[in-house]
N, C-alpha and C positions, 0 to 999 in steps of 0.2 A: 504494500500500500504506500502511496505517496501523499504526504500531508503538507508539503511545502507548496506555497502558491507561487507559480513561476512568474506571474505578472507583477509581483511585489517589487517596487522600486527601492533599492537599497539606500538607507540613510547612513551617513557617516556617524562616528561616535559623537561628533559635535551637533550638527543639525542639518536639515535639508534647506538650502537657501531658497529654492523655488517655493517650498511650503511656507517659509517665513514671509515671502513676498505676498503669497495668497492670503495669509492671515492678516497682513497689513491692509490688504484690500477689503477684507471682511470688516475690519475695524472702521474703515471709512464708510462702508455701506450701512452699518448700523448707526451712523451718526457720530462716531467718535473721532477724535483727532489723534492719529498715530504718532504725532510729533510732540504731544504733551509729555511732561516729565515721567509720569507713571506708566506710560505706554510705549516709550521709545524701544525698550528691549522686549516687550511682550511678544511680538512675532517670533523672535528667536527662542524665547522661553517656551512658547506653545509648540514650536517645531521640535525642540528637544524633548518636550513632554510626549508628543505624539510618537516620536521615534522610540521612546521607551515603552509606551503603552501598547504599541503594535509590534514589538520585536519578536513576537511569536511566529510571524511569517518567515523569519530567518532560521528557525530551528526545526529539526526533524525529531518529533517525539519518539518514534520507533528506535532511532539511533540512541537516544538517551536511555531507553529501557535496555537495549541489547548491550550497552556498555557496562551494565552491572547485573547481568543474568548469571545465575549460578545453579548448577545441578544440585538438586536436593530432594530427598524422599518425603519431606513434610507434605501432608495432604489435607490439612484442616484449613479453615478459613483464616485469611490474613486480612485484617481490617486497619485502615488508616482513616481516622475520622477528624472532623473539625478542621479541615484544610482550608485556610483562608483563600478566597479568590476575589479578584477585581478584574472587571472587563468593561468593554464599551459596547452598548447595544448598537447594532448596525442600522437601526431605523432612525435614531436621533443623535447618535454618537454621544450619548450621555452614559454615565457609569451605572453598572449594576454590580453588586458586591454581596458576598455571603460566605458560605462554607460548603465544602464538598465532603461526602463520606464515600469511601471507595474500598471495596473488598474483592478479593479473588481467591479461588481455591486452586492451589498449584497442582500441576500434573507433570512432575519431574523437574521443574525449574521454579526458582523464586527470583525476585528482583530486589535490589537494594532499596530499602524503605524510603530513602530520600528521593528516589527517582519518581515515585508516585506524585508527590507534590510538584515536582519539576514539570511533569507532563500537564498537570492542571494549569500551571503558569503558562506553558507554551500555547495551549489552546485558548486560554483566557485572554492572552495578550494579542488578540486579533479582533476584528469587528465580529460580534457574535449575536446569537440569540441563545437563550438559556437551554432551550430544547436541543439544539444542535450541539452545543457544548457538552451536554450530558452524554449524547450518543457518541461523539467523537472520542471522549475519554474512554468509554466502554469499548468501542471498536478497536482503539489503539492497543489497549491492554489485551483484549481477546486475540487480536490478529498477531501481536508480537510474542506474547508469552504462551499462547495456546493453552490456557488453563482450563479447568473443568467448569469454570463459570466466573462471571464478573458481575458486580453490582455497583451502581453509581447512583447516589442521591445528592442533589444540589438544592440548597435553600438559599434564596437571594432576594434582595430588595432592589428595586429598579427606580432610578431617579427620573426616568421618563414617565413613570406613573406618579411619582411623589412631587416633583417640581413643576410638572406641566400636565396637560391632559386632564385626567380625572382627579389629580391631586389628592390621592389617598396615601397619606404619609405613613400609615402603620400596616400597609399591605405587604405581603411577602409571597413569593412563588416557589413551589417545590416541584422539581422534576425528577424522574427516576428512569433508569435503563438497566435491564438485566439480560444476561445470557447464560447458556448452559444450565447448571444445576440451580442457579438462582431463578431461572425461568421455569424449570420443570418440576422442581422439588419445593413444595410449599413450606415444609419444615425448615429447609435451609434458608429460604427467603425470610421466613418469620424470625429466625435466629438473628439474621442481619438487621432487620428492622428493630428488633428489641435492643440490640447492642448499640445502635446509633441514637436511641432515645435517651 
């Protein structure tokens, strides 16, 4: 599977000059003066911020997992929960944030525990919708580790709902995705749901 976006324009470690110019134009369009003291460096700052917030396009999550895969006979559930995540919704480019709970049941291989939050970061640091983010994490783990099953639950708050639109400040969204035993075995799925509560 290929998870990199080939059309992503690479940004340097500093910032993308063209993006900064576009941000300057946006400031003008909304009625601001890009030359006033507080805004002079804003286009550069926003370009640097966007470079960081979207750096997931430059990384391959499968390679991150395979860099720390180990043969192991352990065959019980491995759960990493309360993984912080921050992303940008692709509809309004406003943040959504929350936590992910991820479990898998090994089938001959385990992965270094730090790599699971790493792939959450890779997929989160792209323009996203929560539903796709949940599936992408599940599919990457299933396709790379080939475990007996994967479970992913994400709970998040969306500023596109809280700051604009319906303006429901206390709303949250939960999405889930399951494969293998988590899909077919109700007892296994129930154990996972109990553990993340």
